[in-house]
LUMLO-257570 format. One record per atom (N, C-alpha, C, O): residue in one letter; y negated, z negated, x. Coordinates in steps of 0.02 Angstrom, whole numbers, plus 50000, padded with zeros to 5 digits. Example, Ala and Ser with C-alpha at 12.3 -4.5 7.8 and 13.67 -1.06 7.14 Angstrom:
// residues 2
A502844961050660/A502254961050615/A501654961050660/A501664957750712/S501124964650642/S500534964350684/S499984960650645/S499434959850670/
// end
This chain:
// residues 454
M482115039550696/M482705043150751/M483285044850707/M483435041550658/E483625050750732/E484165051850694/E484755054950750/E484575057350804/I485355054550733/I485835057150773/I486095064850756/I486235066650699/F486125068850812/F486285075350804/F486965077150820/F487155075050874/F487345080050789/F488085081750810/F488245088150771/F487985089650718/N488705091950803/N488995098450768/N489635098050739/N490095095850773/C489735099850685/C490505099750656/C490935104550690/C490745110350696/P491515102450715/P491985105150760/P492315111150721/P492655115350752/L492225111550658/L492655116350611/L492195122250604/L492365127750626/C491485121150565/C491115126650557/C490495126750603/C489985130150593/E490595122250655/E489955122350698/E489215122150666/E488705124950687/M489285118850617/M488635117650584/M488305112150615/M488645107050624/E487575112250637/E487185106150660/E487025101750605/E486715103750555/L487275094850613/L487185090350557/L486715084550588/L486645084350650/T486445080550553/T486005074950560/T486315068450526/T486635069050474/A486215062250554/A486475055650521/A486055050650542/A485805050650598/P485965046450502/P485525040450517/P485745037650583/P486315038550605/L485155033350622/L485405030950681/L486035026050673/L486515026650711/D486005021550626/D486445016850618/D487215018550598/D487675014550588/A487225025850594/A487905028750561/A488395029850622/A488955032150611/G488175028250685/G488595028850744/G489265025850735/G489315019950717/G489785029550747/G490465027050743/G490775027650673/G491375026250665/A490375029850620/A490595030750546/A490895037150542/A490835041650584/E491255037350483/E491515043050471/E491065047850405/E490895045650349/A490975053950430/A490535057850382/A490835064450369/A491085067750414/K490805066650305/K491105072850287/K490445078550291/K489895077350268/C490595083550319/C490295090350335/C490115093050264/C490565094950226/P489415093150246/P489225096650181/P489385103550178/P489365106350123/N489555106950234/N489555114450239/N490315115550221/N490425119250174/C490835112850252/C491475113450260/C491985107550238/C492595108250240/N491715102750220/N492055095350193/N492465092750240/N492885088450225/K492385094850299/K492915092050359/K492545085050383/K491945084350393/L493095080050389/L492885073150397/L492775072450467/L493255073750504/N492175070350495/N492035070050563/N491815062750573/N491645059050527/T491825061250641/T491635054850668/T490895055550698/T490715059450741/V490575051350670/V489795052350693/V489785049150767/V489995043350771/P489555052450827/P489485049350886/P489005043950894/P488495043850859/E489115039750936/E488705033850956/E488035036150974/E488035040651016/P487375033950952/P486755036350973/P486685035751051/P486875030751081/G486405041051079/G486225041851146/G485485045051159/G485095046351113/P485375046051219/P484825049751240/P484825057751224/P484345061451210/D485475059251231/D485605066151219/D485715069351153/D485745075351145/N485765064451103/N485915066751037/N485535063850984/N485685064250924/T484925060351011/T484425057150951/T483835060350966/T483715062651022/R483455060650921/R482765062650919/R482385061450854/R482735059850806/D481815061750844/D481385060750786/D481445067450752/D481395072950780/V481595066150680/V481635072650642/V481145070450568/V481135064950541/H480825075650552/H480525074250487/H480805080150435/H480655086150442/H481155078150390/H481465083650347/H480895086950297/H480435083450275/D480965093250284/D480585094550239/D480775094350173/D481245090650159/A480465098450117/A480575097550059/A481245101850044/A481625099750000/A481425107650078/A481965111450069/A482555106750092/A482965105350049/A482625104650142/A483125099750171/A483295094550118/A483855093650095/A482745091150102/A482895084950051/A483175088049987/A483525084649949/A483035093949977/A483385096649908/A484045097549911/A484415096349862/V484275099749970/V485095100849984/V485505094849964/V485995095549928/A485265087449992/A485565082449986/A485925082249916/A486535082149912/P485515082149862/P485815079749791/P486345085349783/P486815083449748/A486395091049805/A486895094949786/A487585095249824/A488045098949809/I487575090749874/I488145089549915/I488635085049879/I488445080249846/E489225086549886/E489855083449856/E489865075749881/E489835074749942/S489885070949843/S489885064249861/S490615063049895/S491135066149883/F490505057849940/F491135056549978/F491615052949933/F492205051849947/E491315051049873/E491875047549820/E492435051749810/E492995049349811/S492315058849801/S492885063449786/S493395063349843/S493275062049902/P493925064949818/P494515065549871/P494435070749919/P494225076349904/A494645068649993/A494515073950048/A494895079850024/A495435079249995/G494625085250036/G494915092350024/G494855093949950/G495285097749928/A494465092049915/A494405094349840/A493745097049824/A493235093949838/E493755102849794/E493125106649785/E492715102149724/E492965097049702/A492165104349703/A491815101549652/A492105103749579/A491955100749527/D492515108949583/D492745109849521/D493475108249514/D493815110149467/G493695104149572/G494435101149553/G494895104949604/G495385101949628/S494745111149622/S495285114749659/S495345112249718/S494845109449741/P495955112349755/P495995109749820/P495795114049876/P495975119949875/A495445111549925/A495215115049975/A495205112250040/A494655112550066/P495685109250075/P495665105450128/P495355109450199/P495465115250213/P495005105450230/P494595109550288/P495115112850334/P494955118250357/S495755109950351/S496135111350390/S496535117650369/S496945119950409/L496465119850322/L497005124850291/L496625130350265/L496955135250248/V495995130650257/V495585136350234/V495105138750290/V494975135250340/A494875144750279/A494335148050326/A493695144150315/A493505142750258/A493335142250374/A492705138150366/A492225143850342/A492285149750359/P491675140750295/P491135145150272/P490635145850328/P490625141850376/E490195151350321/E489695151350370/E489245146650371/E489025144550317/P489045144150426/P488515139050418/P487855140950412/P487615145550445/P487525137350369/P486725139150358/P486335138950427/P486505136150479/S485765142750413/S485365143550480/S485025136950494/S484935135850554/E484835132450452/E484475126250458/E484905120450458/E485305120150411/P484915115450505/P485295109150501/P485345105250433/P484865104650396/I485855102950421/I485835098750364/I485995090650376/I486395088350417/R485635087350335/R485635080650352/R486215077850303/R486195079350243/V486755073650331/V487235070850300/V486955064950252/V486605060550277/P487105065050186/P486875061050142/P487215053350154/P487765052950182/A486935048650136/A487195041750143/A487765041350102/A488215037550122/S487855044750044/S488595043850004/S489065046950045/S489645044850044/A488865052050084/A489555054850123/A489655051350189/A490065053950227/I489385046350207/I489625042650267/I489875036250248/I489635032750203/R490355034950283/R490835028550273/R491075024450328/R491565026150361/T490765019050340/T490935015050412/T491725013650405/T492005013750350/R491995012650455/R492665011350469/R492945004850436/R493515004450414/S492424999150434/S492554993650403/S492344993050327/S492374987750295/S492154998350305/S492004998050228/S492485000250195/S492865004350220/P492574997550125/P493244998250088/P493225005950064/P492735009650062/T493935007650045/T493945014150016/T493625015949955/T493665012049908/P493255022349949/P492885021749886/P493135021749828/P492825019449780/L493725024149821/L494185022449759/L494545015649770/L495045014749805/T494185010849733/T494535003949743/T494995002549695/T494955005149639/V495494998149711/V495994995549658/V495974988049664/V495634985149706/A496364985149619/A496344978349615/A496874976349662/A497304980149683/S496814970449676/S497184966449727/S497954968649719/S498184969449663/A498364969749779/A499104971649764/A499454964849771/A500064964849767/H499144959249781/H499424952849778/H499694950249711/H500114945849703/D499394953649669/D499564951349598/D499824957249552/D499474959749508/P500404958949564/P500734965349521/P500694964549453/P500654969849421/A500684958949419/A500634956949347/A499874958549322/A499794958749261/A499424959549356/A498754959549348/A498754965249302/A499174969749308/P498174965349243/P498074970949205/P497794976649231/P497414975249278/M497824982049221/M497504988549247/M496794989049235/M496604989649177/A496364988749285/A495664988049273/A495414995549263/A495815000249262/A494804996249257/A494495003349249/A494605007049302/A494825012649291/T494525005449358/T494535007849420/T495315011049431/T495465016449455/D495745006149406/D496475007749411/D496685013249359/D497095017549372/T496365012749302/T496505018849255/T496195025549268/T496415030649242/A495675025549309/A495405031249341/A495885033949389/A496045039849391/L496135028849435/L496585031749482/L497195034549456/L497465039449480/A497415030949402/A498175033149367/A498025039049336/A498505042849330/Q497405041349311/Q497185047649282/Q497215053749337/Q497395059549327/K496985051049396/K496825055549457/K497675057349475/K497825063249484/L498165052549478/L498795053649487/L499125059049447/L499435063549475/H499065058749384/H499185063149341/H498935071549345/H499245076549325/Q498305071149375/Q498065077449390/Q498215080449449/Q498245086549456/A498305075849498/A498545077449570/A499225080949574/A499365085549612/Y499715077249518/Y500395079249516/Y500375086249494/Y500745089949526/A500065088849451/A499975095349427/A499815100949484/A500085106349496/A499225097349519/A499025101949564/A499555102649630/A499635108049659/V499855097449647/V500365096749700/V500855102249683/V500945106949721/T501125101649631/T501745105649599/T501505113749603/T501855118249625/A500955114249582/A500625120949579/A500605123649658/A500815129149676/E500375119649692/E500325122449768/E500965124149796/E501055129249828/V501515118749783/V502245120049806/V502435126849779/V502655131249816/A502325127649712/A502515133849675/A502365139949707/A502665145149695/K501915139449747/K501675145949784/K502245148949831/K502355155049835/V502555144749861/V503205146749908/V503875144549881/V504375147549900/I503925139549838/I504525137649812/I504665139849744/I504285138049700/V505115143249730/V505325145749667/V505755140049635/V506215137349666/G505535138249559/G505985133249528/G506005127449563/G505515126149597/Q506595122549563/Q506745116749579/Q506255111249565/Q506105106849605/D505965111949489/D505495107749466/D505645100349468/D505245096049486/A506375099249444/A506595092149440/A506695089249509/A506555083449523/V506945093749553/V506935091649621/V506285088849656/V506295084049693/M505725092649638/M505015090649666/M504865085449638/M504565081449674/E504975083549576/E504715078149531/E505025072349567/E504645068149592/Q505645071549572/Q506055065749600/Q505815064749667/Q505705058849682/I505725069149710/I505435068149768/I504735064749776/I504585060549819/L504325067249726/L503595064249727/L503695056649693/L503325052049709/I504125056149654/I504195048949622/I504485044549678/I504275038749681/A504865046349717/A505075042749775/A504525040949834/A504485035549863/I504125046449843/I503545045649884/I503045039249853/I502885034349886/F502865040749786/F502375036749760/F502625029449742/F502245024849727/A503325029049745/A503545022149740/A503675018749795/A503915013049795/R503495022849861/R503465018749931/R504265018049951/R504485012949977/S504625023249937/S505365023449957/S505505030349981/S505065034549991/H506255031449990/H506475036650026/H506985040549982/H507205037649932/C507185046649997/C507515051449962/C508045054850004/C507945056650061/L508635055649972/L509185059349999/L509395065549968/L509685064649914/L509345072049987/L509365077649960/L510135080849985/L510355080750043/E510435083249932/E511105086849948/E511185092349909/E511075092249848/G511405098149947/G511345104549919/G511745108649973/G511825106550031/V511985114849949/V512285120049998/V511745123650026/V511185124150002/P511975126650089/P511445129550139/P511045135050103/P511385138650066/G510455136150106/G510075141250083/G509625140450022/G509345144949990/L509615134050014/L509205131849947/L508545130349955/L508205128749907/A508315130650015/A507615128450032/A507455121450037/A506895119250023/K508005117350062/K507805110050055/K507285108050116/K506825104050106/T507395110950172/T506985109850223/T506245113150215/T505735110150231/Y506255118650193/Y505635122150176/Y505215119050126/Y504595119350130/M505545115650074/M505265112650020/M504915105750038/M504385104050013/I505265101950084/I504935096650111/I504335098350157/I503825095050149/K504365102450198/K503895105650242/K503235107150193/K502675104950201/T503425110950147/T502855113750110/T502535107150071/T501925106850069/L502915101950040/L502585096250016/L502145092050062/L501665089150037/S502275091350127/S501965088650177/S501235091150182/S500765087350195/E501145097850172/E500665100850177/E500155100050120/E499555099350130/A500435100150061/A500115098349997/A499855091849997/A499315090649970/L500245087050027/L499905079850031/L499575078750092/L499405072850099/H499415083050147/H499055082450194/H499305077150236/H498915072950260/L499945076950248/L500265071850290/L500515074550362/L500655080550363/S500585071450414/S500965072650478/S501715074250454/S501985071750405/F501965078450496/F502725080550478/F503015082150531/F502765086050571/R503695078950539/R504155080250603/R504865081550564/R505025079350509/R505185085150602/R505875087850579/R506445084950637/R506375086350697/V506885081850618/V507425080250667/V508075083350645/V508385081650595/Q508265087750683/Q508985090350670/Q509535086150692/Q509675085950752/F509865082850651/F510415078450674/F511015082250700/F511245087050669/T511275080350755/T511875083150787/T512315078450818/T512075073050834/P512935079750829/P513375074150858/P513085070750924/P513145064650936/D512785074850963/D512605071451024/D511795068651018/D511485067451070/L511545067850965/L510885065250953/L510935057750967/L511365054250939/M510515055451009/M510505047351023/M509865044850983/M509375047950965/P510045038150976/P509435034850941/P508725035350977/P508215035850943/A508725035251043/A508095035451075/A507685042851054/A507085043551048/D508215048251044/D507865054051024/D507425054850967/D507055059550953/I507525048450931/I507185048450855/I506635043450872/I506045045150866/T506825036750896/T506305032150902/T505855032350964/T505325029350965/G506045035751010/G505705036051081/G505885031651121/G506245027251098/T505705031451188/T505985027951249/T505525026051296/T505005029251301/D505635021051335/D505235018451384/D505275023251456/D505845023651479/V504795026451489/V504865029751538/V504535026751593/V504085022851581/I504725028051661/I504315025951714/I503825031551728/I503975037551729/Q503195028751739/Q502665033451760/Q502285029251825/Q502205023151822/E502075033151880/E501695030751929/E500955030751919/E500685035851897/D500585024951936/D499835025151921/D499555028351984/D499685025852039/P499185033751979/P498815037252017/P498335034352066/P498215036752121/I498065028752041/I497595024552074/I497855020052126/I497675020652185/N498325014952103/N498665009852140/N499275012252165/N499445010052220/G499645015952138/G500335019452170/G500895014952134/G501475015952151/R500745009752083/R501245006152063/R501645009951996/R501345013751959/R502215008551991/R502585011651941/R502655006551878/R502875000851889/N502505008451820/N502465006051754/N502935008451703/N503155014251706/L503105004551659/L503505007651597/L502975009851541/L502545005651526/M502965014951515/M502595018051462/M503075020251415/M503545023951429/F502935017551346/F503305020451284/F503125027651263/F502545029051248/L503535031351262/L503465038251244/L503745038751175/L504365038451168/K503315039651118/K503475039851049/K503955045651041/K503925050851075/G504465044450989/G504805048650970/G504545052050895/G504015050450868/P504965056650870/P504785060550809/P504645055650757/P504235057150714/I504955049850754/I504945044950697/I504225042950686/I504075040450632/F503745043850735/F503055041750730/F502735046950696/F502275049650727/A502875049250630/A502495054050589/A502515050550517/A502815045350506/Q502175053750473/Q502085050250403/Q502735053150356/Q503025049950313/M502855058850373/M503445062150333/M503965064850385/M503825069550423/I504565061750386/I505105063650419/I505625066450386/I505915063550340/L505795072850410/L506345076250386/L506995076250428/L507075079750477/A507475071950403/A508135071150433/A508675075750412/A509095074450368/D508645081750449/D509015087450420/D509805086450450/D509965085750509/E510225086650392/E510935085950401/E511065079550434/E511335079550489/I510925074750409/I511015067850433/I511665064350441/I511775059250473/N512135068250403/N512805065950411/N513105069250468/N513705068050474/R512795073650518/R513035076450569/R513075072350633/R513415073850683/S512645066350625/S512685061950686/S513075056350673/S513205054750615/P513335052250731/P513755046650722/P513365041050685/P512765041650674/P513725035350665/P513305029350637/P512795026450683/P512265024050662/K512955026850745/K512485022550798/K511775026750788/K511265023250793/T511685033550775/T511135036650776/T510855036150708/T510245036050702/Q511275035550650/Q511055035350585/Q510635027950577/Q510145027050540/A510915023950613/A510665017550607/A509955016650638/A509695011350622/A509605020450677/A508965020950710/A508485022050653/A507885021450665/L508695023750592/L508235024550537/L508195017650504/L507655016250477/L508665013350503/L508725007850453/L507975004150461/L507615003550412/E507805001850519/E507274997350525/E506695001250501/E506294998750461/A506615008250529/A505955011150504/A506005011950430/A505535009950396/M506505014750400/M506415014950325/M506315007650281/M506025007350227/Q506595002450314/Q506444996550265/Q505864992650289/Q505464990050249/E505794992150361/E505174988650379/E504584992950407/E504134990050438/H504574998550399/H504015004150428/H503785002050499/H503195002050518/S504355000250537/S504224998650616/S504735000950651/S505245003250624/V504655000650716/V505175003050772/V505124997950822/V504584995750843/T505744995750844/T505804990950899/T506144993550955/T506734995250949/V505824994251012/V506174997451070/V505894992451136/V505304991051148/G506504990251172/G506424986451222/G506054979951211/G505654977451251/G506204977551156/G505934970851134/G505224970351113/G504954964851113/Q504794977251090/Q504284978551076/Q504224981551011/Q504494987051006/T503914979350956/T503874982150898/T503244985450885/T502704982750899/Y503314992550854/Y502784996850846/Y502714999250775/Y503195001950746/K502164998450749/K502094999550674/K502035007650670/K501755010950714/L502295010050620/L502225017650598/L501685017650557/L501485012850524/D501435023850559/D500765026050518/D500955026550445/D501495029050429/E500515024050398/E500725023850331/E500255029250296/E499685030150316/P500515032650243/P501205030750206/P501705034150259/P501555038750297/F502325030850254/F502895033350284/F503465035250233/F503615031750185/F503765040950249/F504315042550211/F504915046750249/F504805051550287/V505535044250234/V506015047850263/V506325052350205/V506425049750150/L506475059150218/L506825062750171/L507375066450200/L507265071650232/A508015064050190/A508595065650229/A508935072350185/A508855072750124/T509275076850221/T509745081350183/T510395081050217/T510475079150275/Q510965083450169/Q511515083750190/Q511955089150153/Q511885089950093/N512405092950191/N512795097350170/N513545094850138/N514005092450171/P513545095850069/P514175093150033/P514785097450052/P515315094950036/I514815102850080/I515255107850093/I515715105650146/I516275103350133/E515465106450211/E515785105950271/E515855098450283/E515345095050289/Q516445095750289/Q516535087750298/Q516825087350366/Q516815081850392/E517085092350401/E517465091850463/E516805090350529/E516295093550541/G517025085750553/G516505083150612/G515895080450587/G515375080850619/T515945077250521/T515335074850497/T515575066750493/T516135064350502/Y514915063350476/Y514935055450487/Y514735053250415/Y514125052350412/P515035052250359/P514735049950293/P514315043950307/P514495039550347/L513825043750276/L513295038150265/L513635031850250/L513975031950198/P513625026650280/P513835019350250/P513485017150185/P512875018050177/E513795014850145/E513475012550081/E512895008150087/E512455008350044/A512865003950139/A512185000250150/A511555004850178/A510965002950178/Q511775010250198/Q511085014550218/Q510985018950161/Q510395020650151/K511465021150120/K511355024850057/K510915021550015/K510445024349986/D511075014450010/D510735010049973/D509965010649981/D509595010349932/R509755011650043/R509055012150061/R508705018350032/R508085018250025/F509015022850017/F508685028749988/F508625027149900/F509085025549862/M507985028049886/M507915027649803/M508325032049777/M508755029749740/F508325039149788/F508635043649743/F509205047749788/F509115048649848/H509745049849757/H510185054249782/H510055059949742/H510225059749683/V509725065949770/V509445071049725/V509975077449747/V510085079149806/K510215079949699/K510725086149700/K510245093249689/K509945094549637/V510265096549737/V509935102749725/V510345109049709/V510655111949753/D510315110849650/D510665115749622/D510425123349638/D509875124549662/Y510935128449621/Y510755134949624/Y510235136749580/Y510235134049525/P509725141549596/P509225144149556/P509545148549495/P510105151149500/T509175149049439/T509315152849385/T509275160349408/T508965162049458/R509645165049365/R509535172249386/R508835175449389/R508685179749430/D508455173149346/D507625175349340/D507335171849408/D506945175449441/Q507465165649432/Q507145162249486/Q507405166249551/Q507015168049595/E508105167449553/E508325170349606/E508025177049623/E507905178849680/R507905181149556/R507605187749572/R506925187049595/R506745191649631/E506525182649584/E505895181049602/E505945178749680/E505515180649719/I506445174849699/I506445172849767/I506575179349808/I506225180249857/I507045184049792/I507145190049825/I506525194249822/I506405196949876/Q506135195349779/Q505565198949785/Q505065196049824/Q504675199849852/R505015190349831/R504385185849871/R504645186249944/R504205187049987/T505325185849966/T505575185350032/T505655192150067/T505685192950128/T505685197050018/T505905203850062/T505265208050044/T505315214150047/S504715205550027/S504105209550029/S503615206750072/S503795202350111/A502925208950069/A502335206950108/A502105200850075/A501575198750097/Y502385197350026/Y502025191349999/Y501915185750045/Y502355184150085/S501385182750042/S501285176850083/S500725172850041/S500325175250001/A500785166650059/A500425160750020/A500195155450059/A500615153150098/D499545152350060/D499375147350103/D499375141950053/D499125142749997/V499715135150078/V499725129450036/V499075125250054/V498925124650113/S498715122350009/S498155118750013/S498295111250004/S498715109549962/A497995106850040/A498145099850035/A497735097949964/A497195100549948/V498115093049926/V497845091749862/V497545084749858/V497035083049828/I498045080349900/I497745072949902/I497965071549976/I498295074950014/T497685065549985/T497805063450065/T498235056750071/T498345053250021/G498435055550122/G498875049150140/G498365043350111/G498615039350072/E497875042850121/E497405037150095/E497505036650010/E497615031249984/D497445042349976/D497625041949915/D498255039649895/D498275035649849/V498785041649922/V499435040049914/V499545032949918/V499905030449874/L499225028149975/L499245022249975/L499055019849920/L499455016149893/Q498465021049887/Q498045018349826/Q498505019249767/Q498495015249720/I498955025149769/I499335026849706/I499925021849713/I500105018949661/Q500225020649766/Q500765015649776/Q500625008349752/Q501075004749729/Q499925006349758/Q499774999549725/Q499705000049656/Q499874995349620/I499425006249627/I499215006249552/I499895006249511/I499965003749455/V500455009849554/V501115009749508/V501385003849496/V501755003149446/R501254998749538/R501524992049520/R501214988449468/R501474983249447/K500574990949441/K500244988749386/K500424990649319/K500104988149273/V500904994849305/V501044999849258/V501474994549210/V501984992449238/P501374992249151/P501724987249110/P502454990149084/P502514995949063/V502944986049087/V503614987949064/V503824984549007/V503974978649014/P503854987348945/P504054984148881/P504704979348891/P505124981148933/D504784974648862/D505374970948861/D506134974248848/D506654973048878/H506004978548795/H506574981848788/H506834986848836/H507424988848838/V506334988848877/V506554993948931/V506774989848984/V507224992049019/M506504983648997/M506864980249050/M507544977949029/M507994977449071/D507654976548963/D508334974148946/D508784980948960/D509324980148988/F508584986848945/F508964991848944/F509224993549024/F509784995649039/V508664992149071/V508784992849139/V509324987849168/V509684989149216/L509334982749136/L509874976449152/L510474978249122/L510964977849158/D510564980449061/D511154982949032/D511504987549064/D512114987149071/L511084993249090/L511344999449116/L511694998349176/L512245000949185/V511384994249224/V511664992949293/V512164987649288/V512644987749326/R512094982849244/R512654978149240/R513234981549220/R513734980849254/K513254985349168/K513714988449136/K514194993049188/K514774994649174/A513854994949253/A514134999649291/A514514996149346/A514734999349393/R514594988949341/R514954985349394/R515644983749364/R515694981949305/P516214984249405/P516864983249379/P517084975949365/P517634974449342/A516584971449383/A516814963349365/A516154960749335/A515604962349356/G516254956449281/G515524953949251/G515644953049182/G516144955849159/D515234949349142/D515334949249081/D515064955449039/D515244956848982/D514634958649074/D514484964849036/D514824971849046/D514634977249025/T515364970149085/T515774976749107/T516074980049037/T516284977048987/L516054985949046/L516394990548994/L517124991449006/L517334991049064/P517534992448954/P518264993248973/P518494999149024/P519024998349055/F518175004249032/F518385010649062/F517975008849135/F518125012449183/T517515003849143/T517235004549216/T517805001849269/T517865004049326/K518224996549240/K518694993949283/K519104999549309/K519194999749370/D519345003849273/D519725008449300/D519445014249337/D519795017549375/L518805015449325/L518515020749362/L518025019649417/L517815024349452/I517795012349427/I517295011149473/I517585005349517/I517754999949494/A517615006949580/A517795002049633/A517214996649653/A517314990649663/W516654999849655/W516064996049679/W515504998149641/W515385004249638/G515084993749607/G514494995349577/G513834995049596/G513824993549656/P513244995749572/P512664995849607/P512314988249607/P512404984349561/G511974987049654/G511744979649658/G511004979449624/G510794984449595/P510634973649629/P509974973249608/P509534977949637/P509024978949604/R509574980849684/R509104986849705/R509034992649660/R508544996349658/A509604993149622/A509614999149579/A509174997749520/A508875002349492/C509124990749499/C508724989849441/C507934990449473/C507484992849438/Q507844988549530/Q507134989749558/Q506934996249563/Q506334997649554/Q507335000449576/Q507215006849594/Q507105010549529/Q506695015149525/L507475008449477/L507425011349409/L506805009549377/L506525013549339/V506555003349390/V505935001649353/V505355004649391/V504895006849356/L505295005049469/L504775007849495/L504735014749483/L504195017349470/G505375018949486/G505325025649467/G505025026649400/G504595030949391/G505265022349346/G505065023149278/G504265022649278/G503925025949240/K504025018349322/K503225017049317/K502935024149340/K502555027549306/V503175025749402/V502875032749424/V502955038449376/V502495042249366/R503545039049345/R503665045349301/R503235044149233/R503115048849196/A503035038349219/A502575037649166/A501845039049183/A501465040849138/L501655038549241/L501015040649259/L500945047249270/L500455050649254/L501505049349301/L501535057749310/L501445061349235/L501195066849228/R501655058049191/R501595061849132/R500965058849081/R500965059649020/G500435055349119/G499935053249077/G500005047049043/G499515045349010/R500505043349043/R500695036849014/R500425031449053/R500255032449111/F500385026049026/F500175019849050/F500635014549037/F500465008749047/H501285016049012/H501785011948998/H502495015849013/H502535021949017/V502985011749019/V503685014849037/V504085014748976/V504105009648942/N504425020148959/N504915020248915/N505595021648917/N505725024048972/V506095021348880/V506835021148894/V506925029148924/V507345030348967/D506545033748899/D506715040348924/D506535041248997/D506815045549032/D506105037349019/D505975037349088/D506615034849131/D506855037749180/I506825029149106/I507405026249139/I508075030749132/I508485030949178/E508155034249070/E508745038449064/E508755044349110/E509265046849133/A508035046549122/A507935052749160/A508135052049228/A508415056649257/L508005045749258/L508165043049321/L508795039749339/L508935038049397/A509155038949289/A509805035149299/A510365038749350/A510735035749389/Y510315045349339/Y510765049149386/Y510625048749457/Y511075046749494/P510065050449481/P509855050349542/P509885043849576/P510095043549634/V509685038549543/V509725031949557/V510465028349571/V510585024649619/L510875030049525/L511555027849525/L512065031649557/L512565028549578/R512035037849565/R512575042249593/R512725039449657/R513335039049664/H512405037249709/H512465035149772/H512595028049775/H512685025249829/R512615024649715/R512675017649716/R513325014749682/R513395008749671/I513805019649665/I514405019249621/I514915021849665/I514855027649685/V515385018549681/V516065019849730/V516535021049668/V516615016349630/P516835026849655/P517315028149607/P518115025449636/P518285025849695/T518465023149591/T519125021949612/T519535028449627/T519355034249615/F520135026249659/F520545032949677/F520835035649615/F521005041549619/N520945032549556/N521095034549494/N520605039649470/N520805044949447/A519965038449475/A519415042349450/A519415048549489/A519345053749457/E519485048749560/E519485054449598/E520155058949581/E520175065149580/A520595055549570/A521235059449560/A521275063049495/A521635067849486/E520815059949443/E520855064149378/E520195068649374/E520045071549323/G519815068949435/G519325073449438/G518635071549412/G518165075649413/I518585065149389/I517975061749356/I517495059949419/I517565055849464/A516995064449405/A516325062849457/A515935057649435/A515945055549377/V515525054949488/V515115049849474/V514585051249423/V514385046449391/D514325056949410/D513895058949364/D514225057949289/D513885056249241/D514925059349288/D515295058649227/D515305051449208/D515235050049148/I515385046849251/I515415039649240/I514715037249222/I514715032449184/V514095039549241/V513455037749234/V513305039949156/V513045036149115/M513485046349145/M513445047949080/M513775043649026/M513455042048976/R514355042049035/R514815037648995/R514415031548976/R514305030048918/I514185027949029/I513905021949041/I513195022648996/I513055018148956/L512805027849003/L512175028648966/L512295029448888/L511905027648844/E512885032448880/E513025032448808/E513365026948768/E513475027448707/S513535021348808/S513785016048786/S513215010048791/S513325004448769/T512665011948819/T512055006448828/T511585007448769/T511305012848761/P511485002048725/P511025002548676/P510415002848700/P510325000348756/K509845006048664/K509195007648702/K508715001448665/K508175000148691/G508914998248612/G508434992348594/G507814994848561/G507715000848558/E507424990748539/E506744991748504/E506214988248534/E506264982648559/A505614992048531/A504944989748571/A504814982848533/A504924981848473/Q504594978948574/Q504294972048556/Q503794969048600/Q503204969248584/A503994966248654/A503544963348695/A503384966848755/A503814970948773/V502874966248789/V502774969848857/V502664965248905/V502264960748893/I502994965648973/I502954961249020/I502714964249087/I502664960649137/
// end
């Protein structure tokens, strides 16, 4: 006996073993992930496969490969490409393409409870997959976004480090379009929230509404989910809303949950908040408080494109050019990558460099530099050290390395520290920007030499 069902995308008739009811199976024709129906009298019957059908199974791509990837490594998610024509004969889904909901993920990783455990063989394979996926994601985004390579790298680092990102730039630099395109390349659910002065917290988190039961006529409270219940949230112009509304994101960013009416609701994983703000217009805006800015791993500045890049932008947007962005990795892959990141070793001298760099940026303490007392009113806390180390681990993997070096920390010092340092009035009066202060601290911090790895 076998279960018969049709793929909703390509309409191919598929068969699966009787005990596969309720499991997930990938369609061999279009690679769409389907749920096998429970066996019943209408969808089960005896089938004897001939030699031709049996010969098809070995050629089918194993479910071990990432969803949405072709055999040659090129991305092809089922929801973003045209479905191929179905063969005339039914195809049996092989056992390797069936996964029960209780079974472990095919790409297993070592336990996340022991971050100091050495990287196993499966961890190394997944780390190499991250390096390849990074190149594929940036290639997909480059189909519609010209330039901004450093910005895209920092956003991906924040995502893989299980954190959040704050983007700042003048209007018209494709900040919103960049984030939306990235969500398509990562195959994540996406919601955009336009922050305005009259936006209320319930407009983000959701609210309880009264609904009448059509059976007994009783009225009950039902929670209506807001846009925060997505995997990638774009908080557009976050500084346009008052602090009361901005604070609605705090619990979601830190705890990945939302509490409404005494009830806590968990958010879908992976979950990221990418906020944008306009640095030009400050009238009618509400600057983010320091405690909330500290929740963002990076404060990324989006600059103007170069002359050649701007020419390419004009040519693409004023012609019939169009491009489809294909998903390269899935949310399940991102969760595994987040576990692998914490197993990347950090050399002793790199850890000392992180500590020296952050402690020298504080106006009071034994490690304070002479000029920091005059230029810095408030310095970064321990979270800056954590984000530098985590960001360095991700950056190392993106470049195909299994260890962190000082160059990784130096490259991320600006986006990590620029929103965690409050300049003094003297610094602002002399026109000294926070990036200038970070640069002077970097120049004054010794790099050390490689010795031990922790």
